[in-house]
DRENDO-1510 file (C-alpha; in Angstrom, 1 decimal, always signed):
<recs>
REC; n; res; u; v; w
REC; 1; MET; +27.6; +1.4; +95.8 .
REC; 2; THR; +30.2; +2.4; +98.8 .
REC; 3; GLU; +31.3; +5.7; +99.0 .
REC; 4; ILE; +34.9; +6.3; +100.1 .
REC; 5; ARG; +35.6; +9.7; +101.4 .
REC; 6; ARG; +38.9; +11.0; +103.1 .
REC; 7; ARG; +38.3; +11.9; +106.7 .
REC; 8; ASP; +41.3; +13.3; +109.0 .
REC; 9; GLY; +41.2; +12.9; +112.9 .
REC; 10; ARG; +41.7; +16.1; +114.9 .
REC; 11; PRO; +45.2; +16.3; +116.4 .
REC; 12; ILE; +45.5; +16.1; +120.4 .
REC; 13; TRP; +47.8; +18.0; +122.5 .
REC; 14; LEU; +49.1; +16.0; +125.2 .
REC; 15; ASP; +50.8; +18.3; +128.0 .
REC; 16; LYS; +53.4; +17.2; +130.5 .
REC; 17; SER; +50.9; +16.0; +133.1 .
REC; 18; GLY; +49.0; +13.6; +130.2 .
REC; 19; ARG; +46.0; +16.0; +130.0 .
REC; 20; ALA; +44.8; +15.9; +126.3 .
REC; 21; GLN; +43.5; +19.0; +124.5 .
REC; 22; PRO; +42.0; +19.0; +121.2 .
REC; 23; LEU; +43.6; +21.3; +118.9 .
REC; 24; GLY; +41.4; +23.9; +116.9 .
REC; 25; ARG; +42.1; +24.1; +113.2 .
REC; 26; VAL; +42.9; +27.5; +111.8 .
REC; 27; ASP; +40.6; +28.2; +108.8 .
REC; 28; LEU; +42.8; +29.8; +106.5 .
REC; 29; GLY; +40.0; +30.3; +103.8 .
REC; 30; SER; +38.2; +32.7; +106.1 .
REC; 31; THR; +38.4; +36.6; +105.7 .
REC; 32; ALA; +38.3; +36.7; +109.4 .
REC; 33; THR; +41.7; +34.9; +110.0 .
REC; 34; SER; +44.3; +37.9; +110.3 .
REC; 35; GLY; +47.8; +37.2; +109.0 .
REC; 36; TYR; +47.2; +34.1; +106.7 .
REC; 37; ASP; +47.2; +34.9; +103.4 .
REC; 38; GLU; +49.0; +33.3; +100.2 .
REC; 39; SER; +52.0; +35.2; +100.9 .
REC; 40; TRP; +52.5; +33.6; +104.4 .
REC; 41; LEU; +51.8; +30.1; +102.8 .
REC; 42; GLN; +54.5; +30.8; +100.1 .
REC; 43; SER; +56.8; +32.1; +102.9 .
REC; 44; LEU; +56.4; +29.1; +105.2 .
REC; 45; LEU; +57.0; +26.8; +102.3 .
REC; 46; HIS; +60.3; +28.7; +101.3 .
REC; 47; SER; +61.7; +28.8; +104.8 .
REC; 48; GLN; +60.6; +25.4; +105.9 .
REC; 49; PRO; +60.8; +23.1; +102.8 .
REC; 50; SER; +60.7; +19.9; +104.8 .
REC; 51; ILE; +56.9; +20.8; +105.2 .
REC; 52; PHE; +56.3; +19.7; +101.6 .
REC; 53; PRO; +55.8; +15.9; +101.7 .
REC; 54; ILE; +58.1; +15.2; +98.9 .
REC; 55; GLU; +59.0; +11.6; +99.9 .
REC; 56; GLN; +55.2; +10.8; +100.0 .
REC; 57; ILE; +55.1; +12.0; +96.4 .
REC; 58; GLU; +58.5; +10.8; +94.5 .
REC; 59; THR; +60.4; +8.7; +97.0 .
REC; 60; GLY; +64.4; +9.3; +96.8 .
REC; 61; PHE; +63.8; +12.7; +95.0 .
REC; 62; GLY; +66.2; +14.1; +97.4 .
REC; 63; ASP; +66.0; +17.1; +99.7 .
REC; 64; LEU; +64.4; +20.3; +98.4 .
REC; 65; ILE; +66.6; +23.4; +98.1 .
REC; 66; PRO; +64.4; +26.9; +98.1 .
REC; 67; LEU; +65.1; +28.5; +94.8 .
REC; 68; CYS; +63.0; +31.3; +94.7 .
REC; 69; ARG; +59.4; +32.8; +95.5 .
REC; 70; GLU; +57.2; +34.5; +92.7 .
REC; 71; PHE; +59.2; +33.2; +89.7 .
REC; 72; PRO; +58.1; +35.5; +87.1 .
REC; 73; LEU; +56.8; +34.2; +83.7 .
REC; 74; MET; +55.5; +35.7; +80.3 .
REC; 75; PHE; +52.9; +34.1; +78.2 .
REC; 76; GLY; +51.7; +35.0; +74.8 .
REC; 77; ALA; +49.6; +38.1; +74.1 .
REC; 78; GLY; +51.1; +40.3; +76.8 .
REC; 79; ARG; +50.0; +38.1; +79.7 .
REC; 80; SER; +52.3; +37.5; +82.6 .
REC; 81; GLY; +52.0; +35.7; +85.9 .
REC; 82; SER; +54.6; +34.2; +88.5 .
REC; 83; LEU; +54.8; +30.8; +90.0 .
REC; 84; ASP; +54.5; +30.9; +93.9 .
REC; 85; ASN; +57.7; +28.4; +94.8 .
REC; 86; VAL; +60.4; +27.0; +93.0 .
REC; 87; PHE; +62.4; +24.4; +94.6 .
REC; 88; ILE; +65.7; +22.4; +93.3 .
REC; 89; THR; +67.7; +19.2; +94.4 .
REC; 90; ASN; +71.2; +18.6; +94.3 .
REC; 91; SER; +70.6; +16.3; +91.4 .
REC; 92; GLY; +69.0; +19.0; +89.7 .
REC; 93; GLY; +65.5; +17.8; +90.4 .
REC; 94; LEU; +62.7; +20.5; +90.1 .
REC; 95; VAL; +59.6; +21.3; +92.5 .
REC; 96; LEU; +57.3; +23.7; +91.1 .
REC; 97; ILE; +54.4; +24.9; +93.7 .
REC; 98; GLU; +51.2; +27.0; +93.5 .
REC; 99; ALA; +50.2; +28.0; +96.9 .
REC; 100; LYS; +46.4; +28.7; +97.2 .
REC; 101; LEU; +44.0; +29.8; +99.8 .
REC; 102; TRP; +40.4; +28.2; +98.8 .
REC; 103; ARG; +38.6; +31.5; +99.5 .
REC; 104; ASN; +40.0; +32.7; +96.2 .
REC; 105; PRO; +37.0; +32.1; +93.5 .
REC; 106; GLN; +39.6; +30.7; +90.9 .
REC; 107; ALA; +41.0; +27.9; +93.2 .
REC; 108; ARG; +38.1; +25.8; +92.5 .
REC; 109; ARG; +38.1; +25.7; +89.0 .
REC; 110; GLU; +41.3; +27.0; +87.6 .
REC; 111; VAL; +44.5; +26.2; +89.9 .
REC; 112; ILE; +45.0; +23.0; +88.4 .
REC; 113; ALA; +45.1; +24.6; +84.8 .
REC; 114; GLN; +47.2; +27.7; +86.1 .
REC; 115; ALA; +49.8; +25.4; +87.7 .
REC; 116; MET; +50.3; +23.4; +84.5 .
REC; 117; GLU; +50.3; +26.4; +82.2 .
REC; 118; TYR; +52.9; +28.3; +84.4 .
REC; 119; ALA; +55.2; +25.0; +84.7 .
REC; 120; GLY; +54.7; +24.6; +80.8 .
REC; 121; ALA; +56.3; +28.1; +80.5 .
REC; 122; ILE; +59.1; +27.2; +82.6 .
REC; 123; PHE; +59.8; +23.9; +80.6 .
REC; 124; ARG; +60.2; +26.2; +77.3 .
REC; 125; MET; +63.2; +27.9; +79.0 .
REC; 126; ASP; +66.9; +26.9; +78.6 .
REC; 127; TYR; +69.0; +26.6; +81.5 .
REC; 128; GLU; +70.5; +30.2; +81.0 .
REC; 129; THR; +67.1; +31.5; +80.9 .
REC; 130; PHE; +65.9; +29.6; +83.9 .
REC; 131; GLU; +68.9; +30.7; +86.0 .
REC; 132; ARG; +68.5; +34.4; +85.0 .
REC; 133; THR; +64.9; +34.3; +85.9 .
REC; 134; ALA; +65.7; +32.5; +89.2 .
REC; 135; LEU; +68.3; +34.9; +90.4 .
REC; 136; ARG; +66.1; +37.9; +89.5 .
REC; 137; ALA; +63.4; +36.5; +91.9 .
REC; 138; ARG; +66.0; +35.9; +94.4 .
REC; 139; GLN; +67.1; +39.4; +94.6 .
REC; 140; THR; +65.3; +39.9; +97.9 .
REC; 141; GLU; +67.0; +37.1; +99.6 .
REC; 142; GLN; +69.5; +38.3; +102.6 .
REC; 143; LYS; +72.1; +36.3; +100.8 .
REC; 144; PRO; +72.3; +36.6; +96.9 .
REC; 145; HIS; +74.0; +34.0; +94.9 .
REC; 146; ALA; +75.9; +34.3; +91.5 .
REC; 147; SER; +74.4; +31.2; +90.1 .
REC; 148; ILE; +72.1; +28.6; +90.9 .
REC; 149; TYR; +75.1; +26.0; +91.3 .
REC; 150; GLU; +76.6; +28.1; +94.0 .
REC; 151; LEU; +73.3; +28.0; +96.3 .
REC; 152; VAL; +73.2; +24.2; +95.5 .
REC; 153; HIS; +76.9; +23.7; +96.4 .
REC; 154; GLU; +76.5; +25.4; +99.6 .
REC; 155; HIS; +73.9; +22.6; +100.5 .
REC; 156; ASP; +76.1; +19.9; +98.8 .
REC; 157; SER; +79.8; +20.4; +98.0 .
REC; 158; SER; +80.2; +17.0; +96.4 .
REC; 159; VAL; +77.9; +18.3; +93.4 .
REC; 160; GLY; +79.9; +18.8; +90.4 .
REC; 161; GLU; +78.7; +21.9; +88.3 .
REC; 162; ALA; +78.7; +20.5; +84.8 .
REC; 163; GLU; +76.7; +17.4; +85.9 .
REC; 164; PHE; +74.4; +19.5; +87.9 .
REC; 165; VAL; +73.7; +22.0; +84.9 .
REC; 166; GLU; +73.1; +19.1; +82.5 .
REC; 167; ALA; +70.8; +17.6; +84.8 .
REC; 168; VAL; +68.8; +20.8; +85.1 .
REC; 169; SER; +68.7; +21.5; +81.3 .
REC; 170; ARG; +67.6; +17.9; +80.8 .
REC; 171; ASN; +64.5; +18.2; +83.1 .
REC; 172; LEU; +63.8; +21.4; +81.5 .
REC; 173; ALA; +64.0; +19.9; +77.9 .
REC; 174; ARG; +62.0; +17.1; +79.1 .
REC; 175; GLY; +59.2; +18.6; +81.1 .
REC; 176; ARG; +60.2; +16.4; +84.2 .
REC; 177; ALA; +59.4; +17.7; +87.4 .
REC; 178; VAL; +57.0; +17.4; +90.5 .
REC; 179; ILE; +53.9; +19.8; +90.0 .
REC; 180; ALA; +52.0; +20.7; +92.9 .
REC; 181; VAL; +49.1; +22.7; +94.3 .
REC; 182; VAL; +49.3; +23.4; +98.1 .
REC; 183; GLY; +46.6; +24.5; +100.0 .
REC; 184; ASP; +44.9; +25.0; +103.4 .
REC; 185; GLY; +42.0; +22.6; +102.6 .
REC; 186; ILE; +41.3; +20.9; +99.5 .
REC; 187; ARG; +37.7; +21.0; +98.7 .
REC; 188; ASP; +35.4; +18.3; +97.5 .
REC; 189; ASP; +35.2; +19.3; +94.0 .
REC; 190; ILE; +39.1; +19.2; +93.6 .
REC; 191; ALA; +39.8; +15.6; +94.3 .
REC; 192; PRO; +37.9; +14.4; +91.1 .
REC; 193; LEU; +40.2; +16.8; +89.1 .
REC; 194; ALA; +43.1; +15.0; +90.4 .
REC; 195; GLU; +41.6; +11.6; +89.3 .
REC; 196; LEU; +40.8; +12.9; +85.9 .
REC; 197; LEU; +44.6; +14.1; +85.7 .
REC; 198; GLN; +45.6; +10.4; +86.6 .
REC; 199; SER; +43.6; +9.0; +83.8 .
REC; 200; HIS; +46.2; +10.8; +81.7 .
REC; 201; ALA; +49.3; +9.3; +83.2 .
REC; 202; GLY; +52.0; +9.4; +80.9 .
REC; 203; GLN; +55.8; +9.9; +80.8 .
REC; 204; ARG; +57.0; +13.0; +82.3 .
REC; 205; PHE; +55.8; +15.0; +85.3 .
REC; 206; THR; +54.0; +14.1; +88.5 .
REC; 207; PHE; +51.2; +16.3; +89.8 .
REC; 208; ALA; +50.1; +16.4; +93.5 .
REC; 209; LEU; +47.6; +18.1; +95.7 .
REC; 210; VAL; +48.9; +18.7; +99.0 .
REC; 211; GLU; +46.8; +20.0; +102.2 .
REC; 212; LEU; +48.6; +22.1; +104.8 .
REC; 213; GLY; +46.3; +21.8; +107.8 .
REC; 214; VAL; +47.4; +24.5; +110.7 .
REC; 215; TYR; +46.2; +24.2; +114.3 .
REC; 216; GLU; +46.4; +26.3; +117.3 .
REC; 217; ALA; +48.3; +24.8; +120.2 .
REC; 218; PRO; +48.9; +26.2; +123.4 .
REC; 219; ASP; +51.6; +28.9; +124.2 .
REC; 220; GLY; +50.8; +30.5; +120.7 .
REC; 221; ILE; +52.5; +27.3; +118.7 .
REC; 222; ARG; +51.1; +26.5; +115.4 .
REC; 223; LEU; +51.0; +22.9; +114.3 .
REC; 224; VAL; +51.4; +22.5; +110.7 .
REC; 225; VAL; +50.1; +18.9; +109.4 .
REC; 226; PRO; +51.0; +18.2; +105.6 .
REC; 227; SER; +49.1; +15.5; +103.8 .
REC; 228; VAL; +48.8; +14.4; +100.2 .
REC; 229; LEU; +45.3; +14.4; +99.1 .
REC; 230; ALA; +46.3; +12.7; +95.6 .
REC; 231; LYS; +49.2; +12.3; +93.2 .
REC; 232; THR; +49.5; +11.4; +89.7 .
REC; 233; VAL; +52.4; +9.0; +88.2 .
REC; 234; LEU; +54.1; +10.8; +85.6 .
REC; 235; ILE; +51.9; +12.6; +83.1 .
REC; 236; GLU; +52.7; +13.1; +79.7 .
REC; 237; ARG; +52.5; +16.8; +78.4 .
REC; 238; GLY; +49.4; +17.5; +76.6 .
REC; 239; VAL; +47.0; +20.2; +76.0 .
REC; 240; VAL; +44.7; +21.7; +78.9 .
REC; 241; ARG; +41.2; +22.9; +77.9 .
REC; 242; LEU; +39.2; +24.8; +80.4 .
REC; 243; ASP; +35.3; +24.1; +79.4 .
REC; 244; HIS; +33.0; +25.9; +81.7 .
REC; 245; ASP; +33.2; +23.8; +84.9 .
REC; 246; SER; +35.5; +21.2; +84.0 .
REC; 247; ILE; +39.1; +20.8; +83.3 .
REC; 248; ARG; +39.9; +18.6; +80.3 .
REC; 249; ILE; +43.4; +17.1; +79.4 .
REC; 250; GLU; +44.3; +16.3; +75.8 .
REC; 251; PRO; +47.0; +13.9; +75.7 .
REC; 252; VAL; +49.6; +14.2; +73.0 .
REC; 253; ARG; +48.9; +11.5; +70.4 .
REC; 254; ALA; +51.7; +9.1; +69.6 .
REC; 255; ALA; +52.8; +8.1; +66.4 .
REC; 256; PRO; +51.9; +4.5; +65.2 .
REC; 257; ALA; +55.4; +3.4; +66.2 .
REC; 258; GLN; +55.2; +4.6; +69.6 .
REC; 259; LEU; +51.8; +2.8; +70.4 .
REC; 260; VAL; +52.6; -0.4; +72.8 .
REC; 261; ALA; +49.8; -3.2; +73.0 .
REC; 262; SER; +49.9; -3.6; +76.7 .
REC; 263; PRO; +50.0; -0.7; +79.3 .
REC; 264; ARG; +53.3; +0.1; +80.9 .
REC; 265; ARG; +54.1; -0.3; +84.5 .
REC; 266; ALA; +54.1; +3.3; +86.0 .
REC; 267; VAL; +57.4; +5.0; +86.7 .
REC; 268; SER; +58.8; +7.8; +89.0 .
REC; 269; ILE; +60.6; +10.7; +87.8 .
REC; 270; GLY; +63.8; +9.4; +89.0 .
REC; 271; GLU; +63.3; +6.1; +87.4 .
REC; 272; ASP; +62.5; +8.0; +84.0 .
REC; 273; GLU; +65.7; +9.6; +84.2 .
REC; 274; PHE; +67.7; +6.3; +85.3 .
REC; 275; TYR; +66.5; +4.9; +82.0 .
REC; 276; GLU; +67.6; +8.0; +80.1 .
REC; 277; LEU; +71.0; +8.0; +81.6 .
REC; 278; LEU; +71.1; +4.1; +81.2 .
REC; 279; ALA; +70.4; +4.4; +77.3 .
REC; 280; GLN; +73.5; +6.3; +76.9 .
REC; 281; LYS; +75.4; +3.5; +78.2 .
REC; 282; ASP; +73.5; +0.8; +76.2 .
REC; 283; PRO; +70.8; +2.0; +73.8 .
REC; 284; GLU; +69.1; -1.4; +74.2 .
REC; 285; ALA; +69.2; -1.9; +78.0 .
REC; 286; PRO; +66.1; +0.5; +78.8 .
REC; 287; GLU; +63.8; -1.6; +76.7 .
REC; 288; LEU; +65.0; -5.0; +77.7 .
REC; 289; LEU; +64.6; -3.6; +81.5 .
REC; 290; ARG; +61.1; -2.3; +81.0 .
REC; 291; ARG; +59.9; -5.5; +79.6 .
REC; 292; PHE; +61.4; -7.6; +82.3 .
REC; 293; LEU; +60.1; -5.4; +85.1 .
REC; 294; GLU; +56.5; -5.8; +83.7 .
REC; 295; ARG; +57.0; -9.4; +84.1 .
REC; 296; THR; +58.5; -9.1; +87.6 .
REC; 297; ASP; +55.8; -7.0; +88.7 .
REC; 298; ARG; +53.6; -9.9; +88.5 .
REC; 299; ILE; +55.6; -11.9; +91.1 .
REC; 300; GLY; +55.6; -9.0; +93.6 .
REC; 301; VAL; +58.8; -7.5; +92.8 .
REC; 302; TYR; +59.0; -3.6; +92.8 .
REC; 303; VAL; +61.6; -0.7; +92.1 .
REC; 304; ASP; +63.0; +1.2; +94.9 .
REC; 305; ARG; +64.8; +3.7; +93.4 .
REC; 306; GLN; +68.0; +5.1; +95.2 .
REC; 307; ALA; +71.4; +5.5; +93.6 .
REC; 308; GLY; +70.2; +2.8; +91.1 .
REC; 309; LEU; +67.0; +0.5; +90.6 .
REC; 310; ASN; +66.6; -1.7; +93.5 .
REC; 311; LEU; +64.7; -4.8; +92.5 .
REC; 312; LYS; +62.6; -5.7; +96.0 .
REC; 313; HIS; +60.0; -7.7; +97.3 .
REC; 314; GLU; +58.0; -7.2; +100.6 .
REC; 315; GLY; +58.9; -10.8; +101.5 .
REC; 316; ALA; +57.3; -12.1; +105.2 .
REC; 317; GLY; +60.2; -10.8; +107.5 .
REC; 318; ASP; +60.9; -7.4; +109.0 .
REC; 319; ARG; +63.0; -6.1; +106.0 .
REC; 320; PRO; +62.1; -6.4; +102.4 .
REC; 321; LEU; +64.0; -8.9; +99.9 .
REC; 322; ASN; +66.6; -7.3; +97.8 .
REC; 323; LEU; +67.0; -9.2; +94.3 .
REC; 324; GLY; +69.7; -6.8; +93.0 .
REC; 325; VAL; +70.5; -3.3; +92.1 .
REC; 326; VAL; +70.8; -2.2; +88.4 .
REC; 327; ARG; +73.0; +0.9; +88.2 .
REC; 328; LYS; +72.8; +3.7; +85.9 .
REC; 329; ASP; +75.9; +2.8; +84.0 .
REC; 330; GLY; +74.1; -0.7; +83.0 .
REC; 331; PHE; +76.1; -2.9; +85.5 .
REC; 332; LEU; +74.1; -5.3; +87.9 .
REC; 333; ASP; +74.9; -5.7; +91.5 .
REC; 334; THR; +73.5; -8.9; +93.3 .
REC; 335; GLY; +75.0; -8.8; +96.5 .
REC; 336; PRO; +72.1; -7.2; +98.3 .
REC; 337; ALA; +70.2; -10.7; +97.9 .
REC; 338; SER; +72.5; -12.0; +100.5 .
REC; 339; TRP; +72.4; -9.3; +103.3 .
REC; 340; TRP; +70.6; -10.0; +106.6 .
REC; 341; ARG; +71.3; -13.4; +106.9 .
REC; 342; ARG; +70.2; -14.7; +103.6 .
REC; 343; LEU; +73.4; -16.4; +102.4 .
REC; 344; PRO; +72.0; -19.7; +101.6 .
REC; 345; GLU; +69.3; -18.8; +99.5 .
REC; 346; ALA; +71.3; -16.0; +97.8 .
REC; 347; GLU; +73.9; -18.5; +97.0 .
REC; 348; ARG; +71.6; -20.8; +95.1 .
REC; 349; TYR; +70.1; -17.7; +93.2 .
REC; 350; ASN; +73.4; -16.2; +92.3 .
REC; 351; GLN; +74.5; -19.7; +91.2 .
REC; 352; THR; +71.6; -20.4; +88.9 .
REC; 353; LEU; +72.7; -16.8; +87.4 .
REC; 354; ALA; +76.4; -17.5; +87.1 .
REC; 355; THR; +75.7; -21.1; +85.3 .
REC; 356; ALA; +73.6; -19.2; +82.8 .
REC; 357; ILE; +76.1; -16.6; +82.1 .
REC; 358; GLY; +78.9; -18.6; +82.4 .
REC; 359; GLY; +80.3; -16.7; +85.3 .
REC; 360; LYS; +81.0; -17.5; +89.2 .
REC; 361; ILE; +80.0; -16.4; +92.7 .
REC; 362; GLY; +82.0; -14.0; +94.4 .
REC; 363; SER; +82.7; -13.9; +98.1 .
REC; 364; MET; +82.3; -10.7; +100.3 .
REC; 365; LYS; +82.7; -9.9; +104.0 .
REC; 366; ALA; +84.5; -12.8; +104.9 .
REC; 367; GLY; +82.1; -15.1; +103.2 .
REC; 368; SER; +78.9; -13.4; +104.8 .
REC; 369; GLU; +77.6; -12.4; +101.7 .
REC; 370; CYS; +77.9; -13.1; +97.9 .
REC; 371; VAL; +77.5; -11.9; +94.8 .
REC; 372; LEU; +77.3; -12.6; +91.0 .
REC; 373; ARG; +80.6; -12.4; +89.0 .
REC; 374; THR; +81.5; -12.9; +85.1 .
REC; 375; ALA; +84.2; -15.5; +84.4 .
REC; 376; ASN; +86.9; -12.9; +84.6 .
REC; 377; ASP; +85.4; -11.8; +88.0 .
REC; 378; LYS; +84.0; -8.5; +86.9 .
REC; 379; THR; +80.8; -7.1; +87.7 .
REC; 380; PRO; +78.0; -8.4; +85.2 .
REC; 381; ARG; +76.0; -6.0; +83.1 .
REC; 382; LEU; +72.2; -6.1; +82.8 .
REC; 383; THR; +72.5; -7.6; +79.3 .
REC; 384; ASP; +74.6; -10.6; +80.3 .
REC; 385; LEU; +71.2; -11.8; +81.6 .
REC; 386; LEU; +68.7; -9.9; +79.3 .
REC; 387; PRO; +67.2; -10.6; +76.9 .
REC; 388; ASP; +68.8; -14.3; +76.7 .
REC; 389; HIS; +68.2; -15.6; +80.0 .
REC; 390; GLU; +65.0; -13.5; +81.2 .
REC; 391; ASP; +63.1; -16.5; +81.9 .
REC; 392; LEU; +65.5; -18.3; +83.8 .
REC; 393; TRP; +66.3; -14.9; +86.0 .
REC; 394; LEU; +62.6; -14.8; +86.6 .
REC; 395; GLU; +62.3; -18.4; +87.9 .
REC; 396; ALA; +65.3; -17.8; +90.0 .
REC; 397; MET; +63.8; -14.8; +91.5 .
REC; 398; GLU; +60.5; -16.9; +92.1 .
REC; 399; ARG; +62.5; -19.7; +94.0 .
REC; 400; TYR; +64.3; -17.0; +95.9 .
REC; 401; ILE; +61.3; -15.3; +97.1 .
REC; 402; ALA; +59.4; -18.5; +98.0 .
REC; 403; ALA; +62.2; -20.0; +100.1 .
REC; 404; LEU; +62.5; -17.0; +102.1 .
REC; 405; VAL; +58.9; -16.3; +102.3 .
REC; 406; GLU; +58.7; -19.8; +103.8 .
REC; 407; ARG; +61.7; -19.5; +106.0 .
REC; 408; GLU; +61.5; -16.0; +107.4 .
REC; 409; GLY; +57.6; -16.4; +107.8 .
REC; 410; SER; +58.0; -19.4; +110.1 .
REC; 411; GLU; +60.5; -17.6; +112.1 .
REC; 412; LYS; +58.2; -14.5; +112.5 .
REC; 413; SER; +55.4; -16.8; +113.6 .
</recs>
């Protein structure tokens, strides 16, 4: 049996003369290390949110806006606590962080359960309670704000208040967030716990273990290297049991009507929210799209969430193939299939789809790009193709991919 362990290299500092100097790592877990404590770690995350590698955990999640430190929480039986760091995005996304130095005894066994318990307490809040608590925690900030929206609006003036409040409320009610434990050095006994969490992957939140390596560089400079040790896909909310030296998560049992015969493809938080918004426009569309994506996954098509769901394939060239974008309002844009000098293949792809729905091909950018249109020259809906033309669309994708892999592969070689 081959054992694979994570091993990181040691950063090397190169000065202007080209002289190399290996950097020494700061042992934040040592009591002899002065000035480095959990408060320092919280402050670092709050003042420099880009240190947290959100793109490695949830692609397209958005820039993190520091909301507060020490978010106060109350539990049953008079218990209380506080979540170390809370971040928000301009689209209402939530990131909940526990910052731990591993010299603390509880870190080895209880940190994951604690982070999940704190997150669960936040998920039980409505928007007004969440905002009131966050603003109370922000009282020590140099610039207080009257509302969370006011804070977010300073970062992005295009955000509408009603839409933002609705998004945060929805994420709280659904328990949809990134939950992370951030530490100075993840011990060997923590990684198996992350693998255990992954075995209970479900539909709502993403859990990540993030390590911050701190190194001393010349002239008093400190180099901070973030890395994601492990992350889950969305985890269904369940009951956390702490039994002696192990953490056990009991997933919520689904009703018979909710059980499916085959496993679902993993989705991100953003994709999960996308389906929810899509259902508001067309209740049947999410299930049709999920089923179709399970089939496209087998031919190498993956989802890249941006403003919508981009259906992509790695291809053989320098740029991935883009077979179309499903928008959250249920419309389908196949124009990206013709980007990057792929017009001939895109025309055949779009013509196949146009014939199926009784539509036509629209020309864009002086004929250098093309797009699928309905007979009335409108943007088609996802349901124009699904479910009636699911097989044909899949076959058209396969032909498009094969043609471009052959052409761009030969050009590259």
